[in-house]
C-alpha positions as CSV (number, residue, x, y, z in Angstrom):
1,M,-77.9,45.7,9.3
2,R,-78.2,42.7,7.1
3,R,-75.3,44.4,4.7
4,L,-73.2,45.6,7.7
5,V,-73.1,42.0,8.8
6,L,-72.7,40.4,5.7
7,S,-69.7,42.9,5.3
8,F,-68.2,42.2,8.9
9,T,-68.2,38.2,8.3
10,L,-66.0,38.3,4.9
11,A,-64.0,40.3,6.8
12,T,-63.3,38.3,9.3
13,I,-63.2,35.4,6.6
14,G,-60.4,37.2,4.7
15,A,-58.3,37.5,8.6
16,W,-59.6,34.1,9.2
17,A,-57.9,33.2,5.6
18,A,-54.8,35.3,6.1
19,V,-53.6,33.6,9.1
20,P,-50.7,30.8,7.8
21,A,-50.8,27.5,8.6
22,P,-48.1,26.2,11.2
23,A,-44.9,25.5,9.4
24,S,-43.7,21.7,9.2
25,A,-39.9,20.8,8.6
26,A,-39.4,20.4,5.3
27,P,-39.0,16.4,4.6
28,R,-35.1,15.7,4.2
29,P,-34.4,15.7,0.6
30,A,-32.5,12.1,0.4
31,P,-28.3,12.1,-0.7
32,A,-27.6,11.0,-4.1
33,P,-26.6,7.6,-4.4
34,V,-23.0,7.0,-3.0
35,T,-21.9,5.5,-6.0
36,D,-22.2,9.1,-8.1
37,A,-20.2,10.5,-5.4
38,V,-17.4,7.6,-5.4
39,T,-17.1,7.8,-9.4
40,A,-16.8,11.7,-9.1
41,K,-14.0,11.6,-7.3
42,L,-12.3,8.3,-8.7
43,L,-12.5,10.4,-12.3
44,G,-11.2,13.6,-10.1
45,Q,-8.1,12.1,-9.8
46,A,-7.7,9.9,-13.6
47,D,-5.8,11.3,-16.6
48,A,-7.6,13.6,-19.3
49,A,-8.3,10.8,-21.4
50,T,-9.8,8.6,-18.4
51,R,-12.1,11.3,-17.6
52,T,-13.3,11.7,-21.0
53,A,-14.4,8.5,-21.7
54,G,-16.6,8.9,-18.2
55,P,-18.5,6.4,-15.6
56,Q,-18.3,3.9,-17.9
57,R,-14.8,3.3,-17.3
58,T,-15.7,3.0,-13.7
59,R,-16.4,0.0,-11.2
60,V,-17.9,1.1,-7.8
61,T,-18.9,-1.7,-5.7
62,V,-20.6,-0.9,-2.3
63,T,-19.6,-3.9,-0.2
64,R,-21.1,-2.3,2.7
65,A,-23.9,-0.2,4.0
66,D,-25.4,0.9,7.2
67,G,-27.8,4.1,6.9
68,R,-25.9,7.1,6.3
69,W,-22.2,5.3,5.6
70,A,-21.1,3.0,2.8
71,F,-17.8,0.8,2.4
72,G,-16.6,-0.8,-1.1
73,T,-14.1,-0.6,-3.4
74,A,-13.8,1.7,-6.6
75,V,-11.9,1.2,-10.0
76,L,-10.6,2.5,-13.0
77,L,-10.9,-0.3,-15.7
78,A,-8.3,-0.5,-18.3
79,D,-7.4,-1.3,-21.6
80,R,-7.0,-4.8,-22.7
81,S,-3.6,-3.6,-23.7
82,E,0.1,-3.8,-22.9
83,D,1.0,-1.3,-20.5
84,A,-2.2,-0.8,-19.3
85,H,-3.3,-1.9,-15.4
86,P,-6.8,-1.2,-13.9
87,T,-6.1,1.7,-10.9
88,G,-8.9,1.9,-7.8
89,S,-9.1,2.3,-3.9
90,V,-11.0,0.8,-1.1
91,F,-13.3,3.9,0.1
92,L,-15.6,4.5,3.0
93,A,-18.4,7.2,2.4
94,R,-20.6,8.9,5.0
95,S,-23.8,11.3,4.3
96,D,-25.2,14.1,5.7
97,T,-27.3,17.2,4.5
98,K,-24.8,18.6,2.3
99,G,-24.5,15.0,0.5
100,W,-21.6,12.3,0.8
101,T,-18.0,12.9,2.2
102,V,-16.0,9.9,0.2
103,A,-12.0,8.7,1.7
104,F,-9.8,6.8,-0.3
105,D,-8.0,4.2,1.5
106,G,-4.2,5.8,2.6
107,E,-5.8,9.1,2.6
108,A,-5.7,10.8,6.6
109,S,-9.2,11.4,6.3
110,F,-10.2,7.6,5.0
111,G,-8.6,6.9,9.0
112,D,-10.5,9.9,10.5
113,L,-14.0,8.2,9.5
114,A,-12.9,4.8,10.1
115,A,-12.6,5.8,13.6
116,A,-16.1,6.6,13.8
117,S,-17.7,4.2,11.4
118,P,-19.9,1.9,12.2
119,L,-18.7,-0.6,9.4
120,V,-15.4,-0.8,9.6
121,S,-14.2,-3.5,12.2
122,E,-11.7,-3.0,15.5
123,N,-9.1,-5.1,13.7
124,E,-9.1,-2.5,10.7
125,K,-9.6,0.3,12.3
126,A,-5.9,-0.7,13.5
127,V,-4.8,-0.7,10.4
128,F,-6.3,1.9,8.7
129,R,-5.5,4.6,11.8
130,T,-1.6,4.1,11.0
131,P,-0.6,7.8,10.6
132,V,-0.1,9.2,7.3
133,A,3.7,9.4,6.8
134,P,6.0,10.8,4.3
135,L,6.5,9.0,1.2
136,A,9.0,6.1,2.0
137,A,8.5,6.9,6.1
138,G,10.8,10.2,5.6
139,G,13.9,8.5,5.2
140,D,12.7,5.0,6.4
141,F,12.5,2.5,3.3
142,R,11.5,-0.4,6.1
143,T,8.1,-2.5,5.2
144,G,8.7,-5.5,7.5
145,M,7.7,-7.9,4.1
146,A,8.6,-10.8,2.9
147,L,8.5,-11.5,-0.9
148,P,4.5,-12.8,-1.9
149,F,5.1,-16.4,-2.4
150,A,6.6,-19.3,0.5
151,V,9.3,-18.5,2.7
152,G,12.2,-21.0,1.5
153,Q,11.3,-21.1,-2.4
154,T,12.8,-19.7,-5.6
155,W,11.0,-18.1,-8.2
156,T,11.7,-16.3,-11.0
157,L,11.8,-12.5,-11.1
158,T,10.6,-11.8,-14.9
159,S,10.9,-8.6,-15.1
160,G,12.9,-5.7,-13.0
161,P,10.9,-2.3,-10.9
162,H,8.1,-1.5,-13.8
163,G,5.2,0.7,-13.1
164,W,1.9,-0.7,-11.9
165,G,0.1,0.5,-15.1
166,G,3.9,-0.4,-17.6
167,A,6.6,2.0,-18.3
168,A,5.5,5.0,-16.4
169,A,6.9,6.1,-13.2
170,P,6.7,5.1,-10.0
171,W,8.4,2.0,-10.8
172,S,6.4,0.4,-8.1
173,S,5.7,-3.1,-9.6
174,V,7.7,-6.2,-9.9
175,D,6.7,-9.3,-11.6
176,L,7.1,-12.6,-10.7
177,A,6.7,-16.9,-11.6
178,G,7.4,-20.1,-10.5
179,G,7.5,-22.0,-7.7
180,D,4.4,-24.0,-6.6
181,Q,2.3,-20.7,-8.4
182,V,0.8,-19.8,-4.9
183,V,0.8,-16.4,-4.3
184,R,1.2,-15.3,-0.6
185,A,0.2,-12.3,1.7
186,A,3.9,-10.0,1.7
187,R,2.5,-8.6,5.4
188,A,-0.3,-9.7,7.8
189,G,-3.1,-7.0,6.7
190,T,-6.5,-6.8,5.8
191,A,-8.0,-8.3,2.5
192,Y,-9.8,-6.4,-0.6
193,T,-11.1,-8.2,-3.7
194,M,-10.5,-5.2,-6.2
195,C,-12.0,-7.3,-9.2
196,T,-11.7,-11.0,-10.6
197,G,-7.7,-11.5,-10.1
198,W,-7.0,-8.9,-8.0
199,I,-6.1,-8.7,-4.1
200,R,-5.0,-5.9,-2.2
201,V,-3.3,-6.3,0.7
202,I,-3.5,-2.8,3.7
203,H,-0.6,-3.2,6.3
204,D,0.8,-1.5,8.9
205,R,3.1,1.8,8.1
206,G,0.7,3.1,5.8
207,Y,1.5,0.5,3.3
208,S,-0.3,-1.6,0.8
209,T,0.2,-4.2,-2.0
210,D,-1.5,-5.3,-4.7
211,Y,-1.6,-8.6,-6.2
212,Y,-2.9,-8.8,-9.8
213,H,-3.4,-11.5,-12.5
214,L,-4.8,-14.0,-10.2
215,W,-6.3,-17.2,-11.0
216,S,-8.6,-19.0,-8.0
217,S,-8.5,-15.5,-5.7
218,I,-9.6,-15.6,-2.7
219,S,-13.2,-13.0,-2.4
220,V,-12.2,-10.9,0.5
221,N,-14.5,-7.7,2.4
222,G,-11.5,-6.5,5.0
223,A,-10.8,-9.8,6.2
224,A,-7.6,-10.1,8.3
225,V,-4.4,-12.0,6.8
226,A,-1.0,-13.4,8.3
227,Q,2.3,-12.8,6.7
228,G,2.2,-16.1,3.9
229,A,-1.6,-16.3,4.1
230,Y,-3.3,-17.2,0.7
231,L,-4.4,-15.0,-1.9
232,G,-4.5,-16.8,-5.3
233,Y,-2.0,-18.9,-8.1
234,T,-0.3,-16.7,-10.6
235,G,-2.4,-16.6,-13.7
236,T,-3.3,-14.3,-16.4
237,D,-6.1,-12.9,-15.5
238,V,-7.4,-9.4,-17.2
239,T,-10.6,-9.0,-15.6
240,C,-10.4,-5.4,-15.3
241,G,-8.1,-4.4,-18.1
242,G,-4.0,-5.1,-18.9
243,S,-2.4,-8.0,-20.5
244,A,-0.3,-11.1,-19.0
245,T,1.8,-13.4,-21.2
246,G,2.6,-16.0,-19.5
247,R,1.4,-17.1,-15.6
248,H,2.9,-14.8,-13.1
249,V,1.6,-12.3,-10.3
250,H,2.1,-8.2,-10.9
251,F,3.1,-7.3,-7.4
252,G,3.3,-3.6,-6.5
253,L,3.6,-1.5,-3.6
254,R,1.8,1.7,-2.4
255,Q,2.2,3.8,0.9
256,N,-0.3,6.0,1.7
257,S,-2.8,6.6,-1.4
258,A,-0.4,5.9,-3.8
259,Y,2.2,3.2,-5.7
260,V,5.8,4.5,-4.7
261,P,8.9,3.1,-6.2
262,I,9.8,-0.4,-5.5
263,A,13.1,0.3,-5.7
264,G,15.6,0.8,-2.1
265,H,12.9,-1.2,-0.2
266,G,13.5,-4.3,1.6
267,I,11.2,-7.4,0.5
268,G,11.8,-10.6,1.4
269,K,15.8,-9.5,2.7
270,W,16.2,-8.4,-1.0
271,D,16.5,-4.7,-2.1
272,F,15.1,-3.5,-5.4
273,V,16.8,-1.8,-7.7
274,S,15.6,0.2,-10.9
275,G,17.6,0.1,-14.4
276,A,18.2,2.5,-16.7
277,A,14.6,1.9,-18.4
278,A,11.0,0.3,-16.8
279,Y,11.1,-3.7,-16.7
280,Q,15.3,-3.5,-16.5
281,G,17.3,-3.7,-13.2
282,G,16.7,-6.3,-10.6
283,A,17.4,-6.8,-6.7
284,R,20.0,-7.4,-4.7
285,H,20.9,-9.3,-1.4
286,G,24.0,-8.7,0.4
287,S,26.8,-8.3,-2.7
288,A,24.6,-11.0,-5.1
289,Y,22.6,-9.2,-7.8
290,V,19.8,-10.4,-9.8
291,G,18.2,-9.2,-12.8
292,G,15.2,-9.8,-14.7
293,G,15.3,-13.7,-15.5
294,G,17.5,-15.1,-12.6
295,G,15.7,-16.4,-9.3
296,V,14.9,-14.6,-5.8
297,Y,15.2,-16.7,-3.2
298,N,12.6,-15.7,-0.2
299,Y,14.7,-15.6,3.0
300,G,11.6,-14.0,4.8
301,A,10.7,-10.2,6.5
302,L,13.9,-8.5,7.3
303,G,12.8,-7.3,11.1
304,F,13.0,-3.2,11.5
305,N,15.9,-4.1,14.2
306,Q,17.7,-6.1,11.6
307,G,20.3,-5.6,8.4
308,V,21.9,-7.7,5.8
309,V,25.8,-7.5,5.5
310,D,26.7,-6.1,1.9
311,A,30.4,-6.4,2.1
312,N,30.3,-4.2,-1.0
313,G,31.8,-7.0,-3.3
314,G,31.5,-10.2,-1.7
315,G,33.6,-12.1,1.4
316,T,33.1,-11.1,4.9
317,L,32.8,-8.8,7.7
318,T,34.8,-7.9,10.0
319,R,33.3,-8.3,13.5
320,R,35.1,-5.5,16.1
321,S,35.3,-5.2,20.0
322,G,34.0,-1.2,19.8
323,P,32.9,1.2,17.3
324,G,36.0,1.6,15.1
325,T,39.1,0.1,13.5
326,G,41.0,0.8,16.7
327,Y,39.2,-2.0,18.1
328,G,40.3,-5.8,18.1
329,A,38.7,-8.2,15.5
330,V,36.8,-10.8,17.3
331,G,35.5,-12.5,14.3
332,S,33.7,-12.3,10.9
333,I,30.3,-12.6,9.1
334,A,29.6,-13.7,5.8
335,D,28.1,-11.3,3.1
336,G,23.8,-11.9,2.7
337,A,23.5,-12.9,6.5
338,T,20.9,-11.5,8.6
339,V,22.2,-9.6,11.4
340,T,20.4,-8.1,14.8
341,V,21.0,-4.8,15.9
342,S,21.0,-3.5,19.7
343,C,21.7,0.0,19.5
344,S,24.1,2.4,17.4
345,A,27.3,5.1,17.7
346,N,30.2,6.9,15.9
347,G,33.3,5.7,14.8
348,T,35.8,5.8,12.0
349,S,34.7,6.4,8.9
350,H,34.4,3.9,6.3
351,T,32.5,3.9,2.8
352,G,29.9,1.1,1.2
353,R,28.0,0.5,-1.2
354,Y,25.4,3.2,-0.5
355,G,28.1,6.3,0.7
356,T,30.2,6.9,3.7
357,T,29.2,7.2,7.2
358,A,30.9,7.0,10.5
359,L,27.8,4.9,11.9
360,W,28.6,1.8,13.8
361,D,26.1,-1.0,14.9
362,R,26.7,-3.1,18.3
363,L,25.7,-6.6,17.0
364,S,23.4,-8.8,19.8
365,D,26.5,-10.6,20.3
366,G,27.9,-7.8,21.8
367,S,30.5,-7.3,18.8
368,W,30.3,-4.6,16.2
369,V,30.0,-3.8,12.6
370,S,30.1,-0.4,10.8
371,D,26.7,1.0,9.3
372,A,28.3,1.0,5.5
373,Y,28.3,-2.6,5.0
374,L,24.9,-2.7,6.4
375,S,21.0,-2.9,4.3
376,T,18.5,-1.8,7.1
377,G,16.4,0.5,4.8
378,V,17.6,3.4,6.9
379,N,20.1,5.9,6.7
380,G,20.9,5.9,10.6
381,P,20.2,4.3,13.5
382,I,17.4,1.6,13.0
383,N,17.3,1.0,17.2
384,G,18.4,3.9,19.1
385,W,21.9,4.6,20.4
386,C,24.3,3.2,22.6
């Protein structure tokens, strides 16, 4: 009996031992550092040489963090050589069980993340959630921007359109110097310090503007800035790479998430014009053309319902009582003048600097002019049909 009891006891113990312990949830693994995910995305968009150089060419700065959210800047450093400039983005990241989702400013996903993020201010959300549009807004080149210095000053256009990084396309940038040397925001938006001497302002309509080589630049992390707000002084700073000979601001235009050609865009009531090669070209206001080394006067921003008279050779533009040359002349407007358009209609056909059109624009005073002689940034009506 004793043996039987022992056998039963051992069997019972064995049965108890086989019963599994109650299951407990495995601890959620901590996500990898957000800097790793941002660096990987940054390098994934870089050229082969930069990817080979690896993370030592990157600088990721987290400026805001809250649990599973992170916000900051990601910069690819450049060599300190001619035709080199740093590139980078403002980033927003969110973690989940699969890791970090990272978006860069100008990407559609950036606006989506911004809408849900507790790190993003309401002012920033209004800017970030601008729908991503085709480059040049689908044929609409209006920017609503002034030149990046005080309205009423004349600065030197030290070089015509060229790339943000030098000669390579797209020719998104120009160099400006002179005046009181104070660099100002070309349009209202939210401003970010990308690195010492480099400020980015994100605007509406998917645009952003970059300002490099600054001295005494502001330190900002999403501050709202008005058009004309102080950003810094022209300088020769190359903290993040590149080179600079003589004080100037390297001013670049971006749309969505990339640099875009500055040619054709109206900034400060000038239309920039590319040359046969990088650094050539210049800018045109009405029929007046200025090349590298010439002075550009900041007339301020061109309204979205305005145009600059380009008589295609100087002189004046005839105003008429209706949309065509069959209507009586009621006066004239000087080349380079700014006019406000109320609506448009088709009339007699005319050929201006940029081609032939039958479109006529009714001005705010009730007179009409041919659209062939207006620089509006749009090849078509800018304020609806009459």
